PQR file of N, CA, C, O and H, with PARSE charges and radii, in Angstrom:
ATOM      1  N   MET A   1     -32.727   0.410  69.601 -0.4000 1.5000
ATOM      2  CA  MET A   1     -31.306   0.371  69.273 -0.0000 2.0000
ATOM      3  C   MET A   1     -30.943   1.689  68.587  0.5500 1.7000
ATOM      4  O   MET A   1     -31.722   2.229  67.801 -0.5500 1.4000
ATOM      5  N   THR A   2     -29.759   2.192  68.895 -0.4000 1.5000
ATOM      6  CA  THR A   2     -29.283   3.425  68.272 -0.0000 2.0000
ATOM      7  C   THR A   2     -28.049   3.131  67.419  0.5500 1.7000
ATOM      8  O   THR A   2     -27.495   2.033  67.469 -0.5500 1.4000
ATOM      9  H   THR A   2     -29.127   1.754  69.533  0.4000 1.0000
ATOM     10  N   LEU A   3     -27.633   4.109  66.647 -0.4000 1.5000
ATOM     11  CA  LEU A   3     -26.470   3.941  65.776 -0.0000 2.0000
ATOM     12  C   LEU A   3     -25.213   3.630  66.582  0.5500 1.7000
ATOM     13  O   LEU A   3     -24.309   2.967  66.074 -0.5500 1.4000
ATOM     14  H   LEU A   3     -28.083   5.001  66.606  0.4000 1.0000
ATOM     15  N   ARG A   4     -25.141   4.089  67.806 -0.4000 1.5000
ATOM     16  CA  ARG A   4     -23.968   3.827  68.649 -0.0000 2.0000
ATOM     17  C   ARG A   4     -23.804   2.334  68.946  0.5500 1.7000
ATOM     18  O   ARG A   4     -22.683   1.871  69.158 -0.5500 1.4000
ATOM     19  H   ARG A   4     -25.876   4.628  68.218  0.4000 1.0000
ATOM     20  N   ASP A   5     -24.902   1.575  68.966 -0.4000 1.5000
ATOM     21  CA  ASP A   5     -24.886   0.153  69.308 -0.0000 2.0000
ATOM     22  C   ASP A   5     -24.524  -0.767  68.146  0.5500 1.7000
ATOM     23  O   ASP A   5     -24.283  -1.956  68.359 -0.5500 1.4000
ATOM     24  H   ASP A   5     -25.812   1.951  68.794  0.4000 1.0000
ATOM     25  N   VAL A   6     -24.482  -0.245  66.929 -0.4000 1.5000
ATOM     26  CA  VAL A   6     -24.270  -1.064  65.734 -0.0000 2.0000
ATOM     27  C   VAL A   6     -22.803  -1.443  65.588  0.5500 1.7000
ATOM     28  O   VAL A   6     -21.913  -0.640  65.868 -0.5500 1.4000
ATOM     29  H   VAL A   6     -24.678   0.721  66.756  0.4000 1.0000
ATOM     30  N   LYS A   7     -22.561  -2.658  65.152 -0.4000 1.5000
ATOM     31  CA  LYS A   7     -21.199  -3.166  64.953 -0.0000 2.0000
ATOM     32  C   LYS A   7     -20.720  -2.868  63.536  0.5500 1.7000
ATOM     33  O   LYS A   7     -21.528  -2.626  62.639 -0.5500 1.4000
ATOM     34  H   LYS A   7     -23.284  -3.310  64.924  0.4000 1.0000
ATOM     35  N   THR A   8     -19.429  -2.886  63.344 -0.4000 1.5000
ATOM     36  CA  THR A   8     -18.812  -2.656  62.035 -0.0000 2.0000
ATOM     37  C   THR A   8     -19.317  -3.676  61.014  0.5500 1.7000
ATOM     38  O   THR A   8     -19.427  -4.865  61.314 -0.5500 1.4000
ATOM     39  H   THR A   8     -18.773  -3.082  64.072  0.4000 1.0000
ATOM     40  N   GLY A   9     -19.621  -3.199  59.806 -0.4000 1.5000
ATOM     41  CA  GLY A   9     -20.046  -4.079  58.725 -0.0000 2.0000
ATOM     42  C   GLY A   9     -21.549  -4.257  58.610  0.5500 1.7000
ATOM     43  O   GLY A   9     -22.012  -4.907  57.672 -0.5500 1.4000
ATOM     44  H   GLY A   9     -19.530  -2.233  59.563  0.4000 1.0000
ATOM     45  N   GLN A  10     -22.318  -3.709  59.523 -0.4000 1.5000
ATOM     46  CA  GLN A  10     -23.769  -3.852  59.461 -0.0000 2.0000
ATOM     47  C   GLN A  10     -24.404  -2.702  58.689  0.5500 1.7000
ATOM     48  O   GLN A  10     -23.898  -1.580  58.684 -0.5500 1.4000
ATOM     49  H   GLN A  10     -21.941  -3.182  60.284  0.4000 1.0000
ATOM     50  N   THR A  11     -25.527  -3.007  58.035 -0.4000 1.5000
ATOM     51  CA  THR A  11     -26.329  -1.990  57.374 -0.0000 2.0000
ATOM     52  C   THR A  11     -27.643  -1.886  58.141  0.5500 1.7000
ATOM     53  O   THR A  11     -28.292  -2.896  58.415 -0.5500 1.4000
ATOM     54  H   THR A  11     -25.938  -3.919  58.038  0.4000 1.0000
ATOM     55  N   VAL A  12     -28.027  -0.669  58.483 -0.4000 1.5000
ATOM     56  CA  VAL A  12     -29.232  -0.443  59.274 -0.0000 2.0000
ATOM     57  C   VAL A  12     -30.086   0.648  58.627  0.5500 1.7000
ATOM     58  O   VAL A  12     -29.613   1.379  57.757 -0.5500 1.4000
ATOM     59  H   VAL A  12     -27.500   0.151  58.260  0.4000 1.0000
ATOM     60  N   THR A  13     -31.343   0.753  59.054 -0.4000 1.5000
ATOM     61  CA  THR A  13     -32.265   1.754  58.528 -0.0000 2.0000
ATOM     62  C   THR A  13     -32.721   2.665  59.660  0.5500 1.7000
ATOM     63  O   THR A  13     -33.042   2.201  60.754 -0.5500 1.4000
ATOM     64  H   THR A  13     -31.728   0.159  59.760  0.4000 1.0000
ATOM     65  N   VAL A  14     -32.745   3.964  59.386 -0.4000 1.5000
ATOM     66  CA  VAL A  14     -33.143   4.950  60.389 -0.0000 2.0000
ATOM     67  C   VAL A  14     -34.658   4.880  60.596  0.5500 1.7000
ATOM     68  O   VAL A  14     -35.433   4.903  59.640 -0.5500 1.4000
ATOM     69  H   VAL A  14     -32.484   4.341  58.498  0.4000 1.0000
ATOM     70  N   GLU A  15     -35.059   4.795  61.867 -0.4000 1.5000
ATOM     71  CA  GLU A  15     -36.480   4.797  62.206 -0.0000 2.0000
ATOM     72  C   GLU A  15     -36.925   6.179  62.680  0.5500 1.7000
ATOM     73  O   GLU A  15     -38.017   6.640  62.350 -0.5500 1.4000
ATOM     74  H   GLU A  15     -34.429   4.776  62.644  0.4000 1.0000
ATOM     75  N   LYS A  16     -36.050   6.839  63.468 -0.4000 1.5000
ATOM     76  CA  LYS A  16     -36.446   8.100  64.080 -0.0000 2.0000
ATOM     77  C   LYS A  16     -35.213   8.862  64.566  0.5500 1.7000
ATOM     78  O   LYS A  16     -34.224   8.254  64.974 -0.5500 1.4000
ATOM     79  H   LYS A  16     -35.162   6.464  63.736  0.4000 1.0000
ATOM     80  N   LEU A  17     -35.277  10.193  64.521 -0.4000 1.5000
ATOM     81  CA  LEU A  17     -34.228  11.037  65.085 -0.0000 2.0000
ATOM     82  C   LEU A  17     -34.724  11.576  66.420  0.5500 1.7000
ATOM     83  O   LEU A  17     -35.805  12.161  66.487 -0.5500 1.4000
ATOM     84  H   LEU A  17     -36.081  10.687  64.189  0.4000 1.0000
ATOM     85  N   LEU A  18     -33.947  11.386  67.483 -0.4000 1.5000
ATOM     86  CA  LEU A  18     -34.385  11.737  68.829 -0.0000 2.0000
ATOM     87  C   LEU A  18     -34.023  13.153  69.259  0.5500 1.7000
ATOM     88  O   LEU A  18     -34.607  13.657  70.218 -0.5500 1.4000
ATOM     89  H   LEU A  18     -33.069  10.911  67.429  0.4000 1.0000
ATOM     90  N   GLY A  19     -33.105  13.799  68.603 -0.4000 1.5000
ATOM     91  CA  GLY A  19     -32.672  15.132  69.008 -0.0000 2.0000
ATOM     92  C   GLY A  19     -33.716  16.194  68.715  0.5500 1.7000
ATOM     93  O   GLY A  19     -34.738  15.925  68.084 -0.5500 1.4000
ATOM     94  H   GLY A  19     -32.630  13.389  67.824  0.4000 1.0000
ATOM     95  N   GLU A  20     -33.445  17.402  69.182 -0.4000 1.5000
ATOM     96  CA  GLU A  20     -34.339  18.528  68.931 -0.0000 2.0000
ATOM     97  C   GLU A  20     -33.543  19.739  68.489  0.5500 1.7000
ATOM     98  O   GLU A  20     -32.344  19.839  68.749 -0.5500 1.4000
ATOM     99  H   GLU A  20     -32.614  17.620  69.694  0.4000 1.0000
ATOM    100  N   GLY A  21     -34.213  20.652  67.824 -0.4000 1.5000
ATOM    101  CA  GLY A  21     -33.621  21.933  67.455 -0.0000 2.0000
ATOM    102  C   GLY A  21     -32.433  21.809  66.518  0.5500 1.7000
ATOM    103  O   GLY A  21     -32.474  21.085  65.524 -0.5500 1.4000
ATOM    104  H   GLY A  21     -35.187  20.572  67.612  0.4000 1.0000
ATOM    105  N   ALA A  22     -31.366  22.539  66.860 -0.4000 1.5000
ATOM    106  CA  ALA A  22     -30.187  22.626  66.000 -0.0000 2.0000
ATOM    107  C   ALA A  22     -29.489  21.280  65.831  0.5500 1.7000
ATOM    108  O   ALA A  22     -28.944  21.002  64.763 -0.5500 1.4000
ATOM    109  H   ALA A  22     -31.333  23.127  67.668  0.4000 1.0000
ATOM    110  N   VAL A  23     -29.497  20.440  66.866 -0.4000 1.5000
ATOM    111  CA  VAL A  23     -28.833  19.133  66.777 -0.0000 2.0000
ATOM    112  C   VAL A  23     -29.542  18.252  65.760  0.5500 1.7000
ATOM    113  O   VAL A  23     -28.894  17.624  64.923 -0.5500 1.4000
ATOM    114  H   VAL A  23     -29.940  20.665  67.734  0.4000 1.0000
ATOM    115  N   LYS A  24     -30.866  18.203  65.827 -0.4000 1.5000
ATOM    116  CA  LYS A  24     -31.652  17.405  64.887 -0.0000 2.0000
ATOM    117  C   LYS A  24     -31.478  17.933  63.461  0.5500 1.7000
ATOM    118  O   LYS A  24     -31.348  17.148  62.521 -0.5500 1.4000
ATOM    119  H   LYS A  24     -31.392  18.714  66.507  0.4000 1.0000
ATOM    120  N   ARG A  25     -31.475  19.247  63.298 -0.4000 1.5000
ATOM    121  CA  ARG A  25     -31.304  19.862  61.978 -0.0000 2.0000
ATOM    122  C   ARG A  25     -29.940  19.507  61.401  0.5500 1.7000
ATOM    123  O   ARG A  25     -29.837  19.218  60.209 -0.5500 1.4000
ATOM    124  H   ARG A  25     -31.581  19.884  64.061  0.4000 1.0000
ATOM    125  N   ARG A  26     -28.880  19.523  62.227 -0.4000 1.5000
ATOM    126  CA  ARG A  26     -27.531  19.197  61.758 -0.0000 2.0000
ATOM    127  C   ARG A  26     -27.464  17.755  61.262  0.5500 1.7000
ATOM    128  O   ARG A  26     -26.858  17.481  60.227 -0.5500 1.4000
ATOM    129  H   ARG A  26     -28.963  19.757  63.196  0.4000 1.0000
ATOM    130  N   ILE A  27     -28.087  16.831  62.001 -0.4000 1.5000
ATOM    131  CA  ILE A  27     -28.107  15.425  61.589 -0.0000 2.0000
ATOM    132  C   ILE A  27     -28.859  15.272  60.262  0.5500 1.7000
ATOM    133  O   ILE A  27     -28.420  14.543  59.373 -0.5500 1.4000
ATOM    134  H   ILE A  27     -28.580  17.054  62.843  0.4000 1.0000
ATOM    135  N   MET A  28     -29.990  15.962  60.139 -0.4000 1.5000
ATOM    136  CA  MET A  28     -30.771  15.890  58.897 -0.0000 2.0000
ATOM    137  C   MET A  28     -30.007  16.505  57.720  0.5500 1.7000
ATOM    138  O   MET A  28     -30.099  16.011  56.596 -0.5500 1.4000
ATOM    139  H   MET A  28     -30.347  16.554  60.862  0.4000 1.0000
ATOM    140  N   ASP A  29     -29.260  17.571  57.973 -0.4000 1.5000
ATOM    141  CA  ASP A  29     -28.451  18.208  56.926 -0.0000 2.0000
ATOM    142  C   ASP A  29     -27.351  17.290  56.412  0.5500 1.7000
ATOM    143  O   ASP A  29     -26.886  17.453  55.283 -0.5500 1.4000
ATOM    144  H   ASP A  29     -29.186  17.972  58.886  0.4000 1.0000
ATOM    145  N   MET A  30     -26.924  16.315  57.236 -0.4000 1.5000
ATOM    146  CA  MET A  30     -25.916  15.341  56.814 -0.0000 2.0000
ATOM    147  C   MET A  30     -26.527  14.260  55.927  0.5500 1.7000
ATOM    148  O   MET A  30     -25.807  13.403  55.413 -0.5500 1.4000
ATOM    149  H   MET A  30     -27.301  16.182  58.153  0.4000 1.0000
ATOM    150  N   GLY A  31     -27.852  14.290  55.741 -0.4000 1.5000
ATOM    151  CA  GLY A  31     -28.511  13.308  54.893 -0.0000 2.0000
ATOM    152  C   GLY A  31     -29.119  12.152  55.658  0.5500 1.7000
ATOM    153  O   GLY A  31     -29.602  11.196  55.050 -0.5500 1.4000
ATOM    154  H   GLY A  31     -28.437  14.985  56.158  0.4000 1.0000
ATOM    155  N   ILE A  32     -29.105  12.220  56.973 -0.4000 1.5000
ATOM    156  CA  ILE A  32     -29.657  11.150  57.791 -0.0000 2.0000
ATOM    157  C   ILE A  32     -31.089  11.514  58.162  0.5500 1.7000
ATOM    158  O   ILE A  32     -31.329  12.352  59.031 -0.5500 1.4000
ATOM    159  H   ILE A  32     -28.712  12.996  57.467  0.4000 1.0000
ATOM    160  N   THR A  33     -32.036  10.867  57.486 -0.4000 1.5000
ATOM    161  CA  THR A  33     -33.451  11.097  57.726 -0.0000 2.0000
ATOM    162  C   THR A  33     -34.158   9.760  57.864  0.5500 1.7000
ATOM    163  O   THR A  33     -33.562   8.712  57.615 -0.5500 1.4000
ATOM    164  H   THR A  33     -31.841  10.186  56.780  0.4000 1.0000
ATOM    165  N   LYS A  34     -35.417   9.789  58.257 -0.4000 1.5000
ATOM    166  CA  LYS A  34     -36.198   8.566  58.433 -0.0000 2.0000
ATOM    167  C   LYS A  34     -36.188   7.745  57.141  0.5500 1.7000
ATOM    168  O   LYS A  34     -36.430   8.274  56.056 -0.5500 1.4000
ATOM    169  H   LYS A  34     -35.901  10.641  58.459  0.4000 1.0000
ATOM    170  N   GLY A  35     -35.904   6.452  57.272 -0.4000 1.5000
ATOM    171  CA  GLY A  35     -35.897   5.547  56.130 -0.0000 2.0000
ATOM    172  C   GLY A  35     -34.556   5.429  55.418  0.5500 1.7000
ATOM    173  O   GLY A  35     -34.417   4.599  54.520 -0.5500 1.4000
ATOM    174  H   GLY A  35     -35.707   6.022  58.153  0.4000 1.0000
ATOM    175  N   THR A  36     -33.572   6.231  55.790 -0.4000 1.5000
ATOM    176  CA  THR A  36     -32.251   6.199  55.163 -0.0000 2.0000
ATOM    177  C   THR A  36     -31.465   4.976  55.628  0.5500 1.7000
ATOM    178  O   THR A  36     -31.474   4.638  56.811 -0.5500 1.4000
ATOM    179  H   THR A  36     -33.686   6.905  56.520  0.4000 1.0000
ATOM    180  N   GLU A  37     -30.788   4.315  54.691 -0.4000 1.5000
ATOM    181  CA  GLU A  37     -29.925   3.189  55.050 -0.0000 2.0000
ATOM    182  C   GLU A  37     -28.535   3.713  55.392  0.5500 1.7000
ATOM    183  O   GLU A  37     -28.003   4.595  54.718 -0.5500 1.4000
ATOM    184  H   GLU A  37     -30.781   4.590  53.729  0.4000 1.0000
ATOM    185  N   ILE A  38     -27.961   3.154  56.449 -0.4000 1.5000
ATOM    186  CA  ILE A  38     -26.624   3.544  56.908 -0.0000 2.0000
ATOM    187  C   ILE A  38     -25.773   2.289  57.017  0.5500 1.7000
ATOM    188  O   ILE A  38     -26.169   1.316  57.660 -0.5500 1.4000
ATOM    189  H   ILE A  38     -28.394   2.438  56.996  0.4000 1.0000
ATOM    190  N   TYR A  39     -24.599   2.312  56.387 -0.4000 1.5000
ATOM    191  CA  TYR A  39     -23.635   1.210  56.484 -0.0000 2.0000
ATOM    192  C   TYR A  39     -22.515   1.660  57.423  0.5500 1.7000
ATOM    193  O   TYR A  39     -21.886   2.693  57.193 -0.5500 1.4000
ATOM    194  H   TYR A  39     -24.277   3.103  55.865  0.4000 1.0000
ATOM    195  N   VAL A  40     -22.269   0.889  58.472 -0.4000 1.5000
ATOM    196  CA  VAL A  40     -21.223   1.232  59.441 -0.0000 2.0000
ATOM    197  C   VAL A  40     -19.893   0.675  58.937  0.5500 1.7000
ATOM    198  O   VAL A  40     -19.682  -0.538  58.915 -0.5500 1.4000
ATOM    199  H   VAL A  40     -22.780   0.050  58.658  0.4000 1.0000
ATOM    200  N   ARG A  41     -19.000   1.580  58.532 -0.4000 1.5000
ATOM    201  CA  ARG A  41     -17.710   1.192  57.965 -0.0000 2.0000
ATOM    202  C   ARG A  41     -16.668   0.894  59.031  0.5500 1.7000
ATOM    203  O   ARG A  41     -15.925  -0.082  58.929 -0.5500 1.4000
ATOM    204  H   ARG A  41     -19.171   2.565  58.550  0.4000 1.0000
ATOM    205  N   LYS A  42     -16.617   1.739  60.053 -0.4000 1.5000
ATOM    206  CA  LYS A  42     -15.545   1.633  61.036 -0.0000 2.0000
ATOM    207  C   LYS A  42     -15.969   2.305  62.335  0.5500 1.7000
ATOM    208  O   LYS A  42     -16.712   3.287  62.323 -0.5500 1.4000
ATOM    209  H   LYS A  42     -17.220   2.533  60.136  0.4000 1.0000
ATOM    210  N   VAL A  43     -15.491   1.770  63.457 -0.4000 1.5000
ATOM    211  CA  VAL A  43     -15.703   2.406  64.751 -0.0000 2.0000
ATOM    212  C   VAL A  43     -14.325   2.613  65.363  0.5500 1.7000
ATOM    213  O   VAL A  43     -13.527   1.677  65.432 -0.5500 1.4000
ATOM    214  H   VAL A  43     -14.887   0.972  63.467  0.4000 1.0000
ATOM    215  N   ALA A  44     -14.044   3.821  65.803 -0.4000 1.5000
ATOM    216  CA  ALA A  44     -12.742   4.126  66.400 -0.0000 2.0000
ATOM    217  C   ALA A  44     -12.529   3.274  67.653  0.5500 1.7000
ATOM    218  O   ALA A  44     -13.498   2.841  68.276 -0.5500 1.4000
ATOM    219  H   ALA A  44     -14.692   4.580  65.747  0.4000 1.0000
ATOM    220  N   PRO A  45     -11.268   3.031  68.026 -0.5600 1.5000
ATOM    221  CA  PRO A  45     -10.965   2.174  69.177  0.2800 2.0000
ATOM    222  C   PRO A  45     -11.713   2.536  70.464  0.5500 1.7000
ATOM    223  O   PRO A  45     -12.120   1.647  71.211 -0.5500 1.4000
ATOM    224  N   LEU A  46     -11.893   3.804  70.723 -0.4000 1.5000
ATOM    225  CA  LEU A  46     -12.615   4.214  71.925 -0.0000 2.0000
ATOM    226  C   LEU A  46     -14.093   4.491  71.634  0.5500 1.7000
ATOM    227  O   LEU A  46     -14.819   4.979  72.500 -0.5500 1.4000
ATOM    228  H   LEU A  46     -11.563   4.527  70.116  0.4000 1.0000
ATOM    229  N   GLY A  47     -14.532   4.182  70.421 -0.4000 1.5000
ATOM    230  CA  GLY A  47     -15.931   4.327  70.063 -0.0000 2.0000
ATOM    231  C   GLY A  47     -16.334   5.687  69.533  0.5500 1.7000
ATOM    232  O   GLY A  47     -17.506   5.899  69.220 -0.5500 1.4000
ATOM    233  H   GLY A  47     -13.943   3.785  69.716  0.4000 1.0000
ATOM    234  N   ASP A  48     -15.408   6.603  69.424 -0.4000 1.5000
ATOM    235  CA  ASP A  48     -15.745   7.949  68.966 -0.0000 2.0000
ATOM    236  C   ASP A  48     -14.684   8.440  68.001  0.5500 1.7000
ATOM    237  O   ASP A  48     -13.537   8.565  68.430 -0.5500 1.4000
ATOM    238  H   ASP A  48     -14.456   6.430  69.678  0.4000 1.0000
ATOM    239  N   PRO A  49     -14.953   8.724  66.765 -0.5600 1.5000
ATOM    240  CA  PRO A  49     -16.253   8.730  66.092  0.2800 2.0000
ATOM    241  C   PRO A  49     -16.584   7.392  65.420  0.5500 1.7000
ATOM    242  O   PRO A  49     -15.792   6.449  65.435 -0.5500 1.4000
ATOM    243  N   VAL A  50     -17.773   7.349  64.837 -0.4000 1.5000
ATOM    244  CA  VAL A  50     -18.236   6.205  64.056 -0.0000 2.0000
ATOM    245  C   VAL A  50     -18.201   6.633  62.599  0.5500 1.7000
ATOM    246  O   VAL A  50     -18.756   7.674  62.248 -0.5500 1.4000
ATOM    247  H   VAL A  50     -18.416   8.114  64.825  0.4000 1.0000
ATOM    248  N   GLU A  51     -17.556   5.846  61.747 -0.4000 1.5000
ATOM    249  CA  GLU A  51     -17.483   6.174  60.322 -0.0000 2.0000
ATOM    250  C   GLU A  51     -18.538   5.369  59.584  0.5500 1.7000
ATOM    251  O   GLU A  51     -18.568   4.142  59.674 -0.5500 1.4000
ATOM    252  H   GLU A  51     -17.105   5.000  62.033  0.4000 1.0000
ATOM    253  N   VAL A  52     -19.417   6.074  58.841 -0.4000 1.5000
ATOM    254  CA  VAL A  52     -20.528   5.429  58.145 -0.0000 2.0000
ATOM    255  C   VAL A  52     -20.593   5.871  56.690  0.5500 1.7000
ATOM    256  O   VAL A  52     -19.988   6.869  56.301 -0.5500 1.4000
ATOM    257  H   VAL A  52     -19.393   7.071  58.768  0.4000 1.0000
ATOM    258  N   THR A  53     -21.339   5.107  55.894 -0.4000 1.5000
ATOM    259  CA  THR A  53     -21.647   5.495  54.523 -0.0000 2.0000
ATOM    260  C   THR A  53     -23.146   5.766  54.456  0.5500 1.7000
ATOM    261  O   THR A  53     -23.961   4.900  54.772 -0.5500 1.4000
ATOM    262  H   THR A  53     -21.830   4.296  56.210  0.4000 1.0000
ATOM    263  N   VAL A  54     -23.494   6.982  54.039 -0.4000 1.5000
ATOM    264  CA  VAL A  54     -24.888   7.416  53.942 -0.0000 2.0000
ATOM    265  C   VAL A  54     -25.107   8.029  52.568  0.5500 1.7000
ATOM    266  O   VAL A  54     -24.392   8.952  52.179 -0.5500 1.4000
ATOM    267  H   VAL A  54     -22.832   7.686  53.783  0.4000 1.0000
ATOM    268  N   ARG A  55     -26.093   7.522  51.827 -0.4000 1.5000
ATOM    269  CA  ARG A  55     -26.448   8.075  50.511 -0.0000 2.0000
ATOM    270  C   ARG A  55     -25.239   8.186  49.581  0.5500 1.7000
ATOM    271  O   ARG A  55     -25.145   9.128  48.794 -0.5500 1.4000
ATOM    272  H   ARG A  55     -26.674   6.772  52.143  0.4000 1.0000
ATOM    273  N   GLY A  56     -24.316   7.228  49.671 -0.4000 1.5000
ATOM    274  CA  GLY A  56     -23.188   7.176  48.755 -0.0000 2.0000
ATOM    275  C   GLY A  56     -21.970   7.975  49.178  0.5500 1.7000
ATOM    276  O   GLY A  56     -21.001   8.029  48.421 -0.5500 1.4000
ATOM    277  H   GLY A  56     -24.393   6.463  50.311  0.4000 1.0000
ATOM    278  N   TYR A  57     -21.967   8.592  50.335 -0.4000 1.5000
ATOM    279  CA  TYR A  57     -20.767   9.298  50.779 -0.0000 2.0000
ATOM    280  C   TYR A  57     -20.402   8.892  52.203  0.5500 1.7000
ATOM    281  O   TYR A  57     -21.239   8.397  52.958 -0.5500 1.4000
ATOM    282  H   TYR A  57     -22.754   8.548  50.951  0.4000 1.0000
ATOM    283  N   GLU A  58     -19.141   9.112  52.553 -0.4000 1.5000
ATOM    284  CA  GLU A  58     -18.634   8.718  53.862 -0.0000 2.0000
ATOM    285  C   GLU A  58     -18.772   9.874  54.849  0.5500 1.7000
ATOM    286  O   GLU A  58     -18.599  11.043  54.504 -0.5500 1.4000
ATOM    287  H   GLU A  58     -18.461   9.514  51.940  0.4000 1.0000
ATOM    288  N   LEU A  59     -19.089   9.505  56.085 -0.4000 1.5000
ATOM    289  CA  LEU A  59     -19.378  10.498  57.100 -0.0000 2.0000
ATOM    290  C   LEU A  59     -18.885   9.989  58.450  0.5500 1.7000
ATOM    291  O   LEU A  59     -19.005   8.799  58.742 -0.5500 1.4000
ATOM    292  H   LEU A  59     -19.230   8.555  56.365  0.4000 1.0000
ATOM    293  N   SER A  60     -18.340  10.865  59.265 -0.4000 1.5000
ATOM    294  CA  SER A  60     -17.950  10.509  60.630 -0.0000 2.0000
ATOM    295  C   SER A  60     -18.907  11.190  61.592  0.5500 1.7000
ATOM    296  O   SER A  60     -19.171  12.387  61.483 -0.5500 1.4000
ATOM    297  H   SER A  60     -18.243  11.831  59.027  0.4000 1.0000
ATOM    298  N   ILE A  61     -19.425  10.409  62.538 -0.4000 1.5000
ATOM    299  CA  ILE A  61     -20.418  10.914  63.480 -0.0000 2.0000
ATOM    300  C   ILE A  61     -19.923  10.698  64.908  0.5500 1.7000
ATOM    301  O   ILE A  61     -19.420   9.624  65.240 -0.5500 1.4000
ATOM    302  H   ILE A  61     -19.211   9.436  62.627  0.4000 1.0000
ATOM    303  N   ARG A  62     -20.066  11.707  65.741 -0.4000 1.5000
ATOM    304  CA  ARG A  62     -19.688  11.589  67.150 -0.0000 2.0000
ATOM    305  C   ARG A  62     -20.630  10.637  67.875  0.5500 1.7000
ATOM    306  O   ARG A  62     -21.772  10.443  67.456 -0.5500 1.4000
ATOM    307  H   ARG A  62     -20.475  12.579  65.471  0.4000 1.0000
ATOM    308  N   LYS A  63     -20.147  10.043  68.968 -0.4000 1.5000
ATOM    309  CA  LYS A  63     -20.963   9.136  69.781 -0.0000 2.0000
ATOM    310  C   LYS A  63     -22.236   9.824  70.258  0.5500 1.7000
ATOM    311  O   LYS A  63     -23.315   9.233  70.220 -0.5500 1.4000
ATOM    312  H   LYS A  63     -19.220  10.201  69.308  0.4000 1.0000
ATOM    313  N   ALA A  64     -22.116  11.048  70.700 -0.4000 1.5000
ATOM    314  CA  ALA A  64     -23.273  11.789  71.218 -0.0000 2.0000
ATOM    315  C   ALA A  64     -24.355  11.937  70.155  0.5500 1.7000
ATOM    316  O   ALA A  64     -25.543  11.831  70.460 -0.5500 1.4000
ATOM    317  H   ALA A  64     -21.239  11.528  70.731  0.4000 1.0000
ATOM    318  N   ASP A  65     -23.954  12.182  68.913 -0.4000 1.5000
ATOM    319  CA  ASP A  65     -24.921  12.303  67.825 -0.0000 2.0000
ATOM    320  C   ASP A  65     -25.456  10.941  67.405  0.5500 1.7000
ATOM    321  O   ASP A  65     -26.627  10.820  67.044 -0.5500 1.4000
ATOM    322  H   ASP A  65     -22.989  12.268  68.665  0.4000 1.0000
ATOM    323  N   ALA A  66     -24.609   9.910  67.449 -0.4000 1.5000
ATOM    324  CA  ALA A  66     -25.033   8.557  67.074 -0.0000 2.0000
ATOM    325  C   ALA A  66     -26.111   8.028  68.019  0.5500 1.7000
ATOM    326  O   ALA A  66     -26.957   7.232  67.611 -0.5500 1.4000
ATOM    327  H   ALA A  66     -23.658  10.007  67.743  0.4000 1.0000
ATOM    328  N   GLU A  67     -26.083   8.461  69.263 -0.4000 1.5000
ATOM    329  CA  GLU A  67     -27.101   8.030  70.236 -0.0000 2.0000
ATOM    330  C   GLU A  67     -28.476   8.616  69.922  0.5500 1.7000
ATOM    331  O   GLU A  67     -29.487   8.112  70.409 -0.5500 1.4000
ATOM    332  H   GLU A  67     -25.396   9.108  69.594  0.4000 1.0000
ATOM    333  N   LEU A  68     -28.522   9.663  69.122 -0.4000 1.5000
ATOM    334  CA  LEU A  68     -29.790  10.309  68.787 -0.0000 2.0000
ATOM    335  C   LEU A  68     -30.456   9.714  67.556  0.5500 1.7000
ATOM    336  O   LEU A  68     -31.553  10.128  67.180 -0.5500 1.4000
ATOM    337  H   LEU A  68     -27.700  10.073  68.727  0.4000 1.0000
ATOM    338  N   ILE A  69     -29.794   8.738  66.923 -0.4000 1.5000
ATOM    339  CA  ILE A  69     -30.329   8.122  65.707 -0.0000 2.0000
ATOM    340  C   ILE A  69     -30.868   6.739  66.065  0.5500 1.7000
ATOM    341  O   ILE A  69     -30.106   5.795  66.272 -0.5500 1.4000
ATOM    342  H   ILE A  69     -28.903   8.402  67.228  0.4000 1.0000
ATOM    343  N   GLN A  70     -32.183   6.638  66.134 -0.4000 1.5000
ATOM    344  CA  GLN A  70     -32.840   5.377  66.486 -0.0000 2.0000
ATOM    345  C   GLN A  70     -33.056   4.551  65.225  0.5500 1.7000
ATOM    346  O   GLN A  70     -33.439   5.082  64.183 -0.5500 1.4000
ATOM    347  H   GLN A  70     -32.803   7.405  65.966  0.4000 1.0000
ATOM    348  N   LEU A  71     -32.803   3.228  65.326 -0.4000 1.5000
ATOM    349  CA  LEU A  71     -32.829   2.342  64.163 -0.0000 2.0000
ATOM    350  C   LEU A  71     -33.917   1.286  64.285  0.5500 1.7000
ATOM    351  O   LEU A  71     -34.405   0.988  65.375 -0.5500 1.4000
ATOM    352  H   LEU A  71     -32.492   2.796  66.173  0.4000 1.0000
ATOM    353  N   LYS A  72     -34.283   0.728  63.131 -0.4000 1.5000
ATOM    354  CA  LYS A  72     -35.264  -0.376  63.097 -0.0000 2.0000
ATOM    355  C   LYS A  72     -34.580  -1.658  63.471  0.5500 1.7000
ATOM    356  O   LYS A  72     -35.218  -2.710  63.506 -0.5500 1.4000
ATOM    357  H   LYS A  72     -33.887   0.970  62.246  0.4000 1.0000
TER
END
């Protein structure tokens, strides 16, 4: 399951980041690393972007990036 599949109101834990290079580094720079808990606050009507809470701050993530975040 990836972050794109999660419904509003759920809390999930990151298992693995699937991207490589600059994309993976950008996701990690946002504070999303293995073992991090993510609360899904809102999903836009067309599914892009996804608004989440990570490490106490709010973040919007594109669908393409959300597909690279694998969850437990």
